[in-house]
Structure formats: structure tokens, C-alpha cells
Z-matrix of the N, CA and C atoms (Angstrom, degrees):
N
C 1 1.406
C 2 1.545 1 110.32
N 3 1.264 2 113.90 1 158.46
C 4 1.421 3 119.98 2 -176.63
C 5 1.547 4 110.91 3 -74.15
N 6 1.250 5 118.20 4 111.33
C 7 1.419 6 123.06 5 -174.32
C 8 1.533 7 112.29 6 -69.20
N 9 1.321 8 118.06 7 -26.51
C 10 1.400 9 121.34 8 178.77
C 11 1.553 10 116.53 9 -76.32
N 12 1.402 11 115.20 10 -8.64
C 13 1.345 12 122.69 11 179.16
C 14 1.462 13 112.24 12 -129.17
N 15 1.391 14 115.28 13 126.38
C 16 1.409 15 119.01 14 172.79
C 17 1.557 16 108.61 15 -87.78
N 18 1.254 17 115.85 16 129.48
C 19 1.506 18 120.51 17 -176.59
C 20 1.584 19 106.95 18 -72.10
N 21 1.354 20 112.99 19 122.05
C 22 1.428 21 121.34 20 -178.51
C 23 1.446 22 108.75 21 -79.51
N 24 1.337 23 118.53 22 124.13
C 25 1.476 24 125.37 23 177.48
C 26 1.497 25 111.55 24 -58.86
N 27 1.274 26 122.42 25 -34.00
C 28 1.385 27 127.70 26 179.04
C 29 1.542 28 110.74 27 -65.81
N 30 1.330 29 116.00 28 -39.24
C 31 1.505 30 118.19 29 174.88
C 32 1.496 31 109.03 30 -69.67
N 33 1.251 32 122.63 31 -34.60
C 34 1.455 33 122.09 32 176.81
C 35 1.464 34 110.02 33 -69.21
N 36 1.364 35 116.88 34 -43.32
C 37 1.516 36 116.12 35 175.38
C 38 1.497 37 115.01 36 -60.50
N 39 1.360 38 115.37 37 -35.71
C 40 1.459 39 115.75 38 174.83
C 41 1.533 40 113.94 39 -65.19
N 42 1.309 41 115.01 40 -39.89
C 43 1.532 42 118.60 41 170.86
C 44 1.478 43 111.47 42 -55.79
N 45 1.362 44 115.82 43 -49.06
C 46 1.484 45 119.08 44 -176.85
C 47 1.549 46 111.14 45 -60.57
N 48 1.378 47 115.48 46 -39.66
C 49 1.443 48 121.90 47 175.32
C 50 1.492 49 114.04 48 -62.14
N 51 1.336 50 120.59 49 -44.01
C 52 1.381 51 127.81 50 175.78
C 53 1.524 52 110.73 51 -60.70
N 54 1.385 53 116.79 52 -46.01
C 55 1.489 54 122.14 53 -176.77
C 56 1.557 55 107.33 54 -69.05
N 57 1.325 56 118.12 55 -35.63
C 58 1.405 57 121.61 56 176.99
C 59 1.545 58 112.71 57 -67.02
N 60 1.288 59 119.27 58 -32.03
C 61 1.435 60 125.83 59 178.40
C 62 1.588 61 106.50 60 -70.91
N 63 1.271 62 119.41 61 -36.16
C 64 1.492 63 121.14 62 179.42
C 65 1.529 64 109.77 63 -75.70
N 66 1.342 65 117.09 64 -40.92
C 67 1.506 66 119.73 65 -173.19
C 68 1.528 67 114.15 66 -101.11
N 69 1.251 68 116.75 67 -31.28
C 70 1.504 69 119.83 68 -170.80
C 71 1.538 70 109.36 69 82.91
N 72 1.285 71 119.88 70 3.96
C 73 1.400 72 123.43 71 -175.53
C 74 1.544 73 109.62 72 -96.87
N 75 1.322 74 115.45 73 140.28
C 76 1.548 75 126.87 74 179.65
C 77 1.525 76 103.99 75 -103.45
N 78 1.323 77 110.11 76 -174.87
C 79 1.462 78 121.33 77 179.26
C 80 1.556 79 114.26 78 55.95
N 81 1.344 80 113.25 79 31.55
C 82 1.475 81 118.91 80 176.31
C 83 1.539 82 104.66 81 -69.07
N 84 1.324 83 116.31 82 148.39
C 85 1.389 84 121.31 83 -173.31
C 86 1.512 85 115.10 84 -143.95
N 87 1.343 86 111.54 85 153.14
C 88 1.490 87 120.56 86 178.90
C 89 1.542 88 107.36 87 -119.39
N 90 1.308 89 114.84 88 123.45
C 91 1.426 90 121.54 89 174.22
C 92 1.496 91 111.25 90 -120.24
N 93 1.282 92 118.87 91 152.73
C 94 1.498 93 119.11 92 172.95
C 95 1.534 94 103.69 93 -122.65
N 96 1.338 95 115.95 94 166.46
C 97 1.409 96 122.91 95 -179.13
C 98 1.543 97 108.69 96 -100.56
N 99 1.248 98 112.53 97 124.09
C 100 1.532 99 122.71 98 178.63
C 101 1.455 100 110.36 99 -129.40
N 102 1.326 101 118.65 100 119.10
C 103 1.482 102 123.60 101 175.99
C 104 1.590 103 111.53 102 54.94
N 105 1.349 104 112.19 103 40.45
C 106 1.476 105 121.80 104 177.58
C 107 1.592 106 110.67 105 62.46
N 108 1.307 107 114.43 106 27.77
C 109 1.473 108 119.05 107 170.29
C 110 1.501 109 111.17 108 -130.06
N 111 1.358 110 117.70 109 157.19
C 112 1.413 111 123.34 110 176.03
C 113 1.463 112 111.34 111 -75.48
N 114 1.328 113 119.37 112 128.81
C 115 1.452 114 124.80 113 -175.86
C 116 1.519 115 108.78 114 -120.70
N 117 1.383 116 119.71 115 111.32
C 118 1.529 117 116.94 116 -177.84
C 119 1.460 118 108.06 117 -71.49
N 120 1.346 119 113.89 118 136.08
C 121 1.428 120 122.71 119 175.25
C 122 1.503 121 114.98 120 -108.75
N 123 1.388 122 118.19 121 -53.18
C 124 1.428 123 116.12 122 179.26
C 125 1.497 124 103.34 123 -156.24
N 126 1.371 125 112.87 124 151.21
C 127 1.446 126 125.94 125 -179.56
C 128 1.471 127 113.31 126 -142.04
N 129 1.265 128 116.14 127 145.16
C 130 1.444 129 123.26 128 171.58
C 131 1.568 130 108.00 129 -76.86
N 132 1.309 131 114.21 130 89.30
C 133 1.493 132 120.66 131 -175.44
C 134 1.619 133 109.40 132 -68.94
N 135 1.299 134 109.61 133 144.15
C 136 1.520 135 116.72 134 176.88
C 137 1.474 136 106.56 135 -136.47
N 138 1.404 137 114.64 136 -173.13
C 139 1.451 138 119.95 137 166.80
C 140 1.480 139 116.70 138 -63.14
N 141 1.303 140 110.93 139 -32.19
C 142 1.550 141 116.72 140 -176.85
C 143 1.515 142 107.98 141 -66.81
N 144 1.315 143 117.45 142 -43.47
C 145 1.493 144 121.31 143 -177.79
C 146 1.554 145 107.82 144 -147.12
N 147 1.290 146 111.99 145 117.72
C 148 1.535 147 115.26 146 176.46
C 149 1.549 148 109.87 147 -83.91
N 150 1.287 149 116.04 148 154.61
C 151 1.432 150 121.62 149 179.51
C 152 1.492 151 111.91 150 -59.68
N 153 1.291 152 120.26 151 -42.36
C 154 1.514 153 120.16 152 -178.28
C 155 1.544 154 107.39 153 -65.52
N 156 1.345 155 121.45 154 -40.47
C 157 1.475 156 121.23 155 179.70
C 158 1.507 157 108.75 156 -61.93
N 159 1.364 158 120.22 157 -41.96
C 160 1.315 159 126.68 158 -175.35
C 161 1.562 160 113.14 159 -62.70
N 162 1.340 161 114.59 160 -45.10
C 163 1.438 162 122.31 161 174.34
C 164 1.526 163 110.27 162 -64.19
N 165 1.358 164 116.65 163 -41.53
C 166 1.488 165 119.84 164 179.09
C 167 1.558 166 112.68 165 -55.80
N 168 1.418 167 108.44 166 -50.23
C 169 1.504 168 114.59 167 -175.35
C 170 1.535 169 108.75 168 -62.84
N 171 1.323 170 115.69 169 -40.11
C 172 1.507 171 116.23 170 175.90
C 173 1.509 172 112.40 171 -59.98
N 174 1.314 173 117.37 172 -41.31
C 175 1.500 174 121.31 173 -175.61
C 176 1.488 175 108.92 174 -66.00
N 177 1.276 176 117.69 175 -34.87
C 178 1.497 177 122.92 176 -177.50
C 179 1.566 178 110.02 177 -82.80
N 180 1.279 179 117.49 178 -23.75
C 181 1.471 180 119.84 179 -175.28
C 182 1.466 181 106.86 180 -134.83
N 183 1.402 182 117.93 181 80.18
C 184 1.438 183 120.52 182 -177.65
C 185 1.595 184 112.37 183 -66.41
N 186 1.285 185 112.02 184 137.68
C 187 1.476 186 117.98 185 -176.98
C 188 1.602 187 106.36 186 -103.03
N 189 1.291 188 113.69 187 113.97
C 190 1.494 189 120.87 188 -176.98
C 191 1.527 190 107.95 189 -91.31
N 192 1.211 191 119.77 190 117.72
C 193 1.402 192 129.44 191 -169.62
C 194 1.561 193 115.37 192 -55.15
N 195 1.364 194 114.90 193 -45.42
C 196 1.415 195 119.12 194 -179.04
C 197 1.615 196 114.28 195 -80.10
N 198 1.350 197 113.42 196 -3.88
C 199 1.510 198 119.84 197 177.62
C 200 1.467 199 112.02 198 -103.54
N 201 1.329 200 117.79 199 -5.20
C 202 1.492 201 124.02 200 -171.79
C 203 1.469 202 108.48 201 -103.40
N 204 1.371 203 120.04 202 125.84
C 205 1.444 204 121.58 203 -173.96
C 206 1.568 205 112.59 204 -62.23
N 207 1.355 206 114.40 205 -41.53
C 208 1.457 207 119.31 206 178.01
C 209 1.470 208 112.93 207 -64.00
N 210 1.349 209 117.93 208 -55.78
C 211 1.385 210 125.42 209 -178.05
C 212 1.542 211 112.77 210 -59.99
N 213 1.232 212 118.41 211 -30.38
C 214 1.507 213 121.37 212 174.45
C 215 1.589 214 113.30 213 -58.85
N 216 1.371 215 114.36 214 -36.85
C 217 1.439 216 120.25 215 175.54
C 218 1.519 217 107.59 216 -75.75
N 219 1.421 218 121.11 217 -44.00
C 220 1.417 219 123.92 218 -174.76
C 221 1.514 220 111.93 219 -59.24
N 222 1.306 221 117.37 220 -45.18
C 223 1.421 222 122.08 221 176.38
C 224 1.519 223 118.30 222 -53.80
N 225 1.310 224 113.27 223 -22.95
C 226 1.445 225 122.93 224 175.44
C 227 1.469 226 114.24 225 -89.23
N 228 1.456 227 114.63 226 1.87
C 229 1.443 228 121.59 227 171.86
C 230 1.492 229 110.07 228 94.49
N 231 1.346 230 122.99 229 11.45
C 232 1.450 231 126.22 230 178.24
C 233 1.562 232 111.02 231 -84.42
N 234 1.274 233 111.56 232 145.41
C 235 1.532 234 117.62 233 168.44
C 236 1.520 235 102.60 234 -88.93
N 237 1.368 236 117.15 235 132.93
C 238 1.410 237 122.59 236 175.03
C 239 1.568 238 110.01 237 -117.24
N 240 1.287 239 113.62 238 128.64
C 241 1.466 240 115.74 239 171.26
C 242 1.551 241 110.06 240 -136.39
N 243 1.285 242 111.75 241 136.10
C 244 1.484 243 119.68 242 -177.10
C 245 1.510 244 105.91 243 -126.37
N 246 1.338 245 115.50 244 123.93
C 247 1.489 246 118.93 245 -176.47
C 248 1.566 247 112.37 246 -89.49
N 249 1.311 248 114.00 247 -15.86
C 250 1.508 249 120.80 248 177.69
C 251 1.619 250 110.38 249 -143.13
N 252 1.355 251 110.38 250 85.06
C 253 1.498 252 116.36 251 -178.08
C 254 1.480 253 117.01 252 -57.95
N 255 1.405 254 115.18 253 -29.45
C 256 1.397 255 117.88 254 -177.00
C 257 1.516 256 115.34 255 -71.64
N 258 1.292 257 114.63 256 -30.77
C 259 1.561 258 120.15 257 -172.60
C 260 1.570 259 110.47 258 -108.83
N 261 1.375 260 117.93 259 -8.89
C 262 1.437 261 119.24 260 179.00
C 263 1.473 262 109.43 261 -81.13
N 264 1.372 263 111.49 262 131.07
C 265 1.584 264 116.44 263 -179.57
C 266 1.488 265 111.05 264 -73.12
N 267 1.350 266 122.81 265 -14.83
C 268 1.413 267 124.23 266 -177.63
C 269 1.538 268 110.09 267 -95.49
N 270 1.280 269 117.80 268 4.10
C 271 1.468 270 125.27 269 -175.24
C 272 1.552 271 110.42 270 -68.66
N 273 1.352 272 115.23 271 154.34
C 274 1.459 273 118.44 272 177.39
C 275 1.503 274 110.09 273 -91.55
N 276 1.317 275 116.37 274 139.81
C 277 1.469 276 115.82 275 174.27
C 278 1.413 277 118.42 276 -61.17
N 279 1.358 278 115.98 277 -27.43
C 280 1.456 279 121.82 278 -177.48
C 281 1.490 280 112.72 279 -69.20
N 282 1.284 281 118.51 280 -13.38
C 283 1.571 282 119.83 281 177.98
C 284 1.604 283 108.59 282 -62.61
N 285 1.278 284 116.45 283 -31.07
C 286 1.563 285 120.95 284 -174.33
C 287 1.567 286 106.43 285 -65.45
N 288 1.338 287 114.85 286 -26.57
C 289 1.570 288 114.70 287 -178.45
C 290 1.534 289 112.17 288 -65.52
N 291 1.291 290 120.02 289 -22.86
C 292 1.421 291 125.52 290 -177.97
C 293 1.510 292 112.90 291 -115.37
N 294 1.311 293 122.10 292 -0.59
C 295 1.413 294 124.60 293 179.57
C 296 1.474 295 114.14 294 71.65
N 297 1.384 296 114.89 295 32.52
C 298 1.448 297 120.84 296 -176.70
C 299 1.463 298 111.42 297 -78.28
N 300 1.373 299 121.01 298 122.46
C 301 1.437 300 126.52 299 -178.86
C 302 1.505 301 111.66 300 -99.85
N 303 1.326 302 120.38 301 -27.41
C 304 1.438 303 125.50 302 175.86
C 305 1.527 304 109.74 303 -145.46
N 306 1.337 305 119.54 304 153.41
C 307 1.475 306 117.92 305 -174.69
C 308 1.533 307 109.32 306 -159.40
N 309 1.254 308 112.75 307 149.43
C 310 1.466 309 120.64 308 169.44
C 311 1.549 310 108.91 309 -131.46
N 312 1.363 311 111.83 310 130.84
C 313 1.471 312 116.82 311 -177.60
C 314 1.539 313 108.83 312 -124.38
N 315 1.380 314 113.57 313 125.38
C 316 1.428 315 121.92 314 -177.88
C 317 1.578 316 110.61 315 -113.46
N 318 1.328 317 111.57 316 134.73
C 319 1.501 318 115.18 317 178.62
C 320 1.564 319 110.96 318 -78.89
N 321 1.345 320 112.87 319 145.76
C 322 1.545 321 122.57 320 174.91
C 323 1.551 322 103.39 321 -113.00
N 324 1.298 323 109.56 322 137.47
C 325 1.504 324 115.23 323 -175.81
C 326 1.526 325 112.27 324 -117.19
N 327 1.349 326 112.45 325 147.22
C 328 1.445 327 121.00 326 169.71
C 329 1.591 328 105.36 327 -132.54
N 330 1.286 329 116.91 328 121.92
C 331 1.475 330 116.87 329 178.00
C 332 1.508 331 113.24 330 57.14
N 333 1.299 332 116.28 331 38.81
C 334 1.480 333 126.05 332 -179.42
C 335 1.533 334 114.04 333 65.55
N 336 1.362 335 119.38 334 12.48
C 337 1.440 336 122.02 335 174.19
C 338 1.508 337 107.76 336 -114.57
N 339 1.357 338 116.56 337 143.47
C 340 1.446 339 121.69 338 178.09
C 341 1.555 340 109.00 339 -70.65
N 342 1.341 341 114.20 340 126.98
C 343 1.519 342 115.77 341 -173.49
C 344 1.564 343 108.05 342 -123.16
N 345 1.426 344 116.62 343 -2.06
C 346 1.428 345 117.18 344 -176.36
C 347 1.512 346 107.59 345 177.19
N 348 1.326 347 114.09 346 -178.09
C 349 1.482 348 118.26 347 -174.40
C 350 1.569 349 109.75 348 -144.85
N 351 1.360 350 113.20 349 151.50
C 352 1.454 351 120.17 350 168.51
C 353 1.484 352 101.44 351 -106.85
N 354 1.350 353 117.98 352 132.10
C 355 1.462 354 123.18 353 175.64
C 356 1.408 355 111.07 354 -121.36
N 357 1.388 356 112.87 355 135.84
C 358 1.547 357 121.08 356 -178.92
C 359 1.476 358 102.89 357 -120.76
N 360 1.314 359 118.74 358 97.58
C 361 1.470 360 124.36 359 -178.65
C 362 1.463 361 115.04 360 -101.81
N 363 1.277 362 122.25 361 129.15
C 364 1.412 363 127.98 362 170.90
C 365 1.531 364 109.86 363 -89.93
N 366 1.304 365 113.43 364 104.59
C 367 1.469 366 120.67 365 -174.08
C 368 1.561 367 109.04 366 -90.44
N 369 1.311 368 116.53 367 127.86
C 370 1.448 369 121.88 368 173.73
C 371 1.514 370 115.34 369 83.02
N 372 1.345 371 118.93 370 -23.53
C 373 1.468 372 117.74 371 177.76
C 374 1.535 373 106.35 372 -139.06
N 375 1.386 374 116.63 373 154.24
C 376 1.448 375 123.08 374 178.01
C 377 1.538 376 107.35 375 -73.16
N 378 1.297 377 116.53 376 154.22
C 379 1.338 378 129.43 377 177.11
C 380 1.529 379 113.18 378 -135.20
N 381 1.296 380 121.48 379 135.67
C 382 1.470 381 121.29 380 177.81
C 383 1.526 382 110.68 381 -95.27
N 384 1.351 383 117.56 382 105.92
C 385 1.387 384 124.03 383 174.29
C 386 1.501 385 106.81 384 -84.26
N 387 1.361 386 112.33 385 94.31
C 388 1.506 387 118.49 386 178.46
C 389 1.527 388 108.42 387 -84.96
N 390 1.377 389 114.57 388 169.14
C 391 1.444 390 115.08 389 -173.63
C 392 1.587 391 112.58 390 -66.32
N 393 1.264 392 115.04 391 -30.97
C 394 1.542 393 121.17 392 175.35
C 395 1.533 394 111.65 393 -57.36
N 396 1.369 395 116.75 394 -47.17
C 397 1.431 396 120.85 395 -174.64
C 398 1.490 397 103.84 396 -72.94
N 399 1.351 398 124.34 397 -47.04
C 400 1.422 399 126.39 398 -179.11
C 401 1.509 400 108.11 399 -56.37
N 402 1.340 401 121.51 400 -41.47
C 403 1.382 402 122.21 401 177.95
C 404 1.577 403 117.49 402 -60.44
N 405 1.364 404 109.77 403 -46.99
C 406 1.469 405 116.04 404 178.88
C 407 1.569 406 109.95 405 -62.70
N 408 1.354 407 115.08 406 -42.10
C 409 1.493 408 119.71 407 178.36
C 410 1.481 409 111.90 408 -61.43
N 411 1.342 410 115.23 409 -43.62
C 412 1.461 411 121.10 410 179.21
C 413 1.509 412 109.85 411 -59.26
N 414 1.270 413 117.99 412 -48.07
C 415 1.446 414 122.35 413 177.80
C 416 1.482 415 115.41 414 -57.17
N 417 1.316 416 118.96 415 -45.44
C 418 1.470 417 123.05 416 174.72
C 419 1.586 418 111.37 417 -63.58
N 420 1.280 419 118.00 418 -43.36
C 421 1.452 420 121.85 419 -177.42
C 422 1.519 421 110.43 420 -70.88
N 423 1.284 422 119.21 421 -37.02
C 424 1.488 423 121.45 422 176.37
C 425 1.492 424 112.13 423 -66.09
N 426 1.333 425 115.37 424 -38.45
C 427 1.468 426 118.17 425 171.42
C 428 1.504 427 115.44 426 -59.44
N 429 1.313 428 114.06 427 -48.91
C 430 1.484 429 120.11 428 175.76
C 431 1.517 430 108.93 429 -58.95
N 432 1.244 431 121.43 430 -45.46
C 433 1.418 432 127.00 431 -176.66
C 434 1.553 433 106.90 432 -59.12
N 435 1.265 434 117.85 433 -55.23
C 436 1.446 435 121.88 434 178.14
C 437 1.420 436 118.99 435 -55.13
N 438 1.383 437 113.97 436 -34.91
C 439 1.532 438 114.82 437 -172.35
C 440 1.504 439 110.05 438 -107.30
N 441 1.293 440 120.06 439 -7.24
C 442 1.484 441 121.59 440 -174.22
C 443 1.501 442 117.76 441 -122.18
N 444 1.355 443 118.47 442 -18.42
C 445 1.452 444 120.71 443 -173.72
C 446 1.518 445 110.33 444 -94.54
């Protein structure tokens, strides 16, 4: 992450609000990569999943980037979306900890290297991430990445 800039939580919250308006999904999250593990930074907490619970589950169940099928793709700069995490062979086993049924994962870059992710998880119900929604989310996240990372 850019050491000269502290990431403003209000800017992240605005990104989450904009992504929520596009998808209708809550519990959108920002993670960074620390020592080859996923490190939770900030989440749009809701009644479904509170921020404290999200961080606690991550601390008890560390996600190793190079051992995770989804993150292996994301570290290469790919956007990954799975509309049915239960039946998709490429799904991550960690999704079950949160009851994620569908998910989109977008890479964040610093100096052309992936340094973190924005996660849009549908908890409890499946969601159809169509190309139009993915495109709108990608545009919002790229703007955030360009101006905030």
C-alpha cells in the first residue's frame, strides 16, 4: 500500500455505498495482503455479519493467499466472481465460514502489484454477478484504486 497516503475510511465507506447501490449487497469488505495472508481492514458491517465477528473469524481461520484457489487468481490481477460458491469447483473453502453463497473479488494494486482486495459477498442467498454489474463495480474500484492506494 502507498505509505505516503493513509487510506481514509470515509473514502472506503463511500466506495462501499456505491458498490451497494450497484449490487444491493451489504458486508462489502476491504482486505490487504500481509505476510502472504489475507488481513481484514474494513467492512460494511450489518446485522448479518458484524465487523468484530468478521475480524474474529479471520483471526481464527487465517487465509493463506497462495493456498486459496480464488486468491491465486486475484494475485495475478484477475477479477473473480462465483455465482454459486457451493457448487463451483473453483470456490474457496473459507466462504463457508461466513455463509457466502455468491461472491465477487476485485484486486487492488500498488505499483502494478496486487496489494489487497475488495470483496462483495452475498451472504445467505445466491446473487447473479452479470457482466454489467461486474463492469460497474470494476469501474468504481479502479477509480478508488487510482485515487486512494
